[in-house]
C-alpha positions in Angstrom: -160.1 -2.8 -87.7 -158.5 -1.2 -90.8 -157.8 1.9 -88.6 -155.8 -0.1 -86.1 -152.3 0.7 -87.5 -153.0 4.4 -87.2 -153.5 4.0 -83.4 -149.8 3.7 -83.0 -149.2 7.2 -84.4 -149.6 9.5 -81.3 -150.7 12.6 -83.3 -153.3 10.6 -85.2 -154.7 8.5 -82.3 -157.2 11.1 -81.2 -158.5 11.7 -84.7 -158.9 7.9 -85.2 -160.8 7.4 -82.0 -163.0 10.4 -82.7 -163.8 9.1 -86.2 -164.7 5.7 -84.9 -167.0 7.1 -82.2 -168.7 9.5 -84.6 -169.3 6.7 -87.1 -170.7 4.4 -84.4 -173.2 7.0 -83.1 -174.2 7.9 -86.6 -175.0 4.2 -87.2 -177.0 4.1 -83.9 -179.0 7.1 -85.1 -179.5 5.5 -88.5 -180.9 2.3 -87.0 -183.3 4.0 -84.6 -181.3 4.0 -81.3 -182.6 0.6 -80.2 -181.4 -0.5 -76.6 -179.1 -3.2 -78.0 -177.4 -0.8 -80.5 -177.1 2.0 -77.9 -175.5 -0.4 -75.4 -173.0 -1.6 -78.1 -172.1 2.0 -79.1 -171.7 3.2 -75.5 -169.6 0.0 -74.9 -167.4 0.8 -77.9 -167.1 4.4 -76.9 -165.8 3.4 -73.4 -163.2 1.1 -75.2 -162.1 4.0 -77.3 -161.6 6.2 -74.2 -159.5 3.3 -72.8 -157.4 3.3 -75.9 -156.9 7.1 -75.7 -155.8 6.9 -72.1 -153.7 3.8 -72.9 -155.4 1.7 -70.3 -156.1 -2.0 -70.4 -159.6 -2.7 -71.7 -161.8 -4.7 -69.3 -164.8 -6.0 -71.2 -166.7 -6.9 -68.1 -166.3 -3.5 -66.5 -167.0 -1.7 -69.9 -170.2 -3.7 -70.4 -171.4 -2.9 -66.8 -170.7 0.8 -67.2 -172.5 0.9 -70.5 -175.5 -0.8 -69.0 -175.5 1.5 -66.0 -175.5 4.6 -68.2 -178.4 3.3 -70.3 -180.5 2.3 -67.2 -179.7 5.7 -65.6 -181.6 7.4 -68.4 -184.3 4.8 -68.8 -184.6 2.3 -65.9 -187.6 0.6 -67.5 -185.2 -0.8 -70.2 -184.1 -3.5 -67.7 -187.3 -5.4 -68.6 -186.7 -4.9 -72.4 -185.8 -8.3 -74.1 -183.4 -6.6 -76.5 -181.5 -5.0 -73.6 -181.4 -8.3 -71.7 -180.2 -10.4 -74.6 -177.5 -7.9 -75.7 -176.2 -7.5 -72.1 -176.1 -11.3 -71.6 -174.2 -11.8 -75.0 -171.5 -9.3 -74.1 -171.2 -10.6 -70.5 -170.8 -14.1 -71.9 -168.1 -13.0 -74.3 -166.4 -11.0 -71.6 -166.4 -14.0 -69.2 -165.3 -16.5 -71.8 -163.0 -14.3 -73.8 -159.9 -16.4 -72.9 -161.5 -19.4 -74.7 -161.8 -17.5 -78.0 -159.1 -18.6 -80.5 -157.1 -16.1 -82.5 -158.1 -17.5 -85.9 -160.9 -15.2 -87.1 -163.1 -18.0 -88.4 -162.8 -20.1 -85.3 -163.3 -16.9 -83.2 -166.6 -16.2 -85.0 -167.7 -19.8 -84.4 -166.7 -19.7 -80.7 -168.4 -16.4 -80.1 -171.6 -17.7 -81.8 -171.6 -20.7 -79.5 -171.1 -18.5 -76.4 -173.9 -16.1 -77.4 -176.2 -19.0 -78.2 -175.5 -20.7 -74.8 -176.2 -17.5 -72.8 -179.2 -16.3 -74.7 -181.3 -19.4 -75.8 -182.9 -20.0 -72.3 -184.2 -16.4 -72.2 -185.3 -16.6 -75.9 -187.2 -19.8 -75.1 -188.7 -18.3 -71.9 -190.0 -15.2 -73.7 -191.1 -16.6 -77.0 -191.8 -20.2 -76.2 -189.7 -21.5 -79.1 -186.2 -22.8 -79.5 -184.3 -22.5 -82.8 -182.5 -25.7 -83.6 -180.2 -24.5 -86.4 -179.0 -21.3 -84.8 -175.5 -22.7 -84.1 -175.1 -23.5 -87.8 -176.6 -20.4 -89.4 -175.5 -17.7 -87.0 -171.8 -17.9 -88.0 -172.7 -17.6 -91.7 -175.1 -14.7 -90.9 -172.3 -12.9 -88.9 -169.8 -13.3 -91.8 -172.4 -11.9 -94.2 -173.2 -9.0 -91.9 -169.5 -7.8 -92.0 -169.5 -6.5 -95.6 -173.0 -5.1 -95.2 -172.0 -2.9 -92.2 -168.5 -1.9 -93.4 -169.6 -1.1 -97.0 -172.6 0.8 -95.8 -170.4 3.0 -93.6 -167.9 3.4 -96.5 -170.8 4.5 -98.8 -171.8 7.1 -96.2 -168.3 8.5 -95.9 -168.0 8.7 -99.7 -171.3 10.4 -100.0 -170.2 13.1 -97.6 -167.5 14.2 -99.9 -169.8 13.8 -103.0 -167.9 10.9 -104.5 -169.9 8.4 -106.6 -170.5 5.2 -104.7 -173.6 3.7 -106.2 -171.6 0.5 -106.9 -171.2 0.1 -103.2 -175.0 0.0 -102.7 -175.2 -2.8 -105.3 -172.7 -4.9 -103.3 -174.5 -4.1 -100.0 -177.9 -5.1 -101.7 -176.4 -8.4 -102.9 -175.1 -9.4 -99.4 -178.4 -8.2 -97.8 -180.5 -10.4 -100.2 -178.1 -13.3 -99.6 -178.6 -12.9 -95.8 -182.4 -12.7 -96.1 -182.4 -15.7 -98.4 -180.4 -17.7 -95.8 -182.8 -16.7 -93.0 -185.9 -17.7 -95.1 -184.4 -21.0 -96.2 -183.5 -22.0 -92.6 -186.8 -20.9 -91.2 -188.6 -23.1 -93.8 -186.6 -26.2 -92.9 -188.5 -29.0 -91.0 -188.0 -28.8 -87.3 -186.3 -25.4 -87.5 -187.8 -24.5 -84.2 -189.4 -26.5 -81.4 -191.9 -25.3 -78.8 -190.2 -25.0 -75.4 -190.9 -22.4 -72.7 -188.8 -23.0 -69.5 -189.8 -21.5 -66.2 -187.7 -18.6 -64.8 -186.3 -21.1 -62.2 -184.9 -23.3 -65.0 -183.5 -20.2 -66.8 -181.7 -19.1 -63.6 -180.5 -22.7 -63.0 -179.0 -22.7 -66.5 -177.1 -19.5 -65.9 -175.9 -20.8 -62.5 -174.5 -23.9 -64.2 -172.8 -21.8 -66.9 -171.2 -19.6 -64.2 -170.1 -22.7 -62.3 -168.5 -24.1 -65.4 -166.7 -20.7 -65.9 -165.3 -20.9 -62.3 -164.1 -24.5 -62.8 -162.3 -23.7 -66.0 -160.8 -20.6 -64.5 -159.6 -22.5 -61.5 -158.2 -25.2 -63.8 -156.3 -22.7 -65.8 -154.7 -21.2 -62.7 -153.6 -24.6 -61.5 -151.9 -25.5 -64.8 -150.5 -22.0 -65.6 
């Protein structure tokens, strides 16, 4: 984050965290407060609280607390596909975070693979289709989404203080059209999806195998560390 260096200044740390949290909740309101967005914003708010209290951030605990808070207000969301997929994605990243490299490009690729592995059985179960090119296109889509989100927030901040920022909207529009073009191109490719609808037993077996692999790698790391 471009605000990270300011976190090391004690008198500025609170203002930085407050700014980040307010920007995130504004973004959530702007996008309609969908379960996946709310989960992510609560998750990031908890992380900011950990930064303020100078405590170690535990992604798994933070994700669990965020999900508990959401379900406390609306228990029926546990059956919402968006909630389930977002929860699984973060849980997967939290469990496999030690496998993510420091290089930002490799990190995006690794995170994309992790999210795909933990979500594709549920996507196939609900929708009866399996995207074949997701591992190739998702990293590109993620990279394109970065300038869209960051520049949109920057435009909002500049508009609050009445500074001209129309040029930012042109850049955001360019990246948005680029992202939409990529999605349409991939969706029109032959064999972009295949029909597959696994039973809930197969889905649970897949997650059991993933968790078993996680335990094996964790045990192996302890033996060689």
